[in-house]
N, C-alpha and C positions, 0 to 999 in steps of 0.2 A: 551532463553526462546523459545517454541513453539509459534507458531502463534495462535495457539486455545486460550491459556492462554492470550495472549495480547488482542485478542477478547473480551474476557469476561472481563478481568480486565477494559478494556478501552470502554467496552459495545457498541462495534461496530456490525452494521448490516452488516451479510456477505452477498452477492449477488451471487458470482460465486466462484466456485472451492472450495468447502467445504472438498473435499476429499485431498487437501494440507494443511490442516489446522494443520497436525501435522509435520510439516516443519519449522526446526531450525530458527529462525531470527538472523541475525549476526549483527545490528545495524538498524539506522534509518538514512534517507535522506531527508529534506524536501527542496521541491523546485518546482516552476512552469514553469520555462523556460526549455523546453526539452533538448536543446543542454548542458544545467548545466548539468541534471540528467544524462544524457549519459556521461559526462566529468569526474565526481565525485561520483555517487553512486558506491556500491560495491555490489557484488555478495551477496544475501542473505538479503540485506536491506530491509526494509519495506520503501516502499517512501509514503509520506505524501503530496498532492498535492488538489488545488481544480478545476485543469482541469477534463474534464468530455469527451471530445473527443476521438474518436478511436486512436488517436497515442499514448495515453499514454500506451496502450496495446503494441504495437511496442516496446517503450524504455523498457520496463519493461520486456518483454522476451529477448529483446536483452543485458540485463545486468543480467540477470538469477535473479530476486527481487523477494523477497519473496512473495510480493504482493503489493496493491495499498489500501492506506485509503484516501477517497474523503473526506474533510472537510466542514463545513458550510452547512451541510445536502443538498449538492446539487447532485443530481440525473445524473447518466450517461444516454444517450440515448441508444436507441434499438440495435443500430449498435455496439456500446461499449461494451454492454454486451455480446452480441452473438460472437465478437471477443474474449473476455476474456474468454468465456465458452468454444470456439473452440483452445485456446491458453492455457486453461487450468489455467489462471492467478487469483489469488485471489483478488476482489474488495470488499473493505467495504465501509462502509458509517460511518461518525462522524457528531454529532451536533456541535462539538466543532470547534474552530478556530485551524487554523495551529499552533500557537504557544503554544496554550494549550496541543494538541495531542502530539506534539513534546517535550515539557515539561514531561510529562506523560510516554510517552514512556522511555525518558532518565530516569527517573525514575525507570523502570521496569527493564531495559536491561544494564543502562548506556553506557559508548562510545565503547565497545568491545563486546557486546552481551554475 
């Protein structure tokens, strides 16, 4: 499923990298511990987290993730947004909790994407 479809169905607010919304999402990964995301997420995954600092951009770039969904209506700081724009990493905001968004994403794309 394409990132654009997911953003529409999950009612996500897209903050950066709108030109990447045609990318295919291969699955999802939910986690807030950066080392865990680095060790276990897969290329093309959509990362669900409550982290908002700029290190999330480095992890998403390193793992070639499809994008980052920040939950609980948390807002990334300006440095994070600037880095996301520089690296062309999609950041999206959800008002929902990680558990809720993870379940909805799984319903949309399943375990294989």
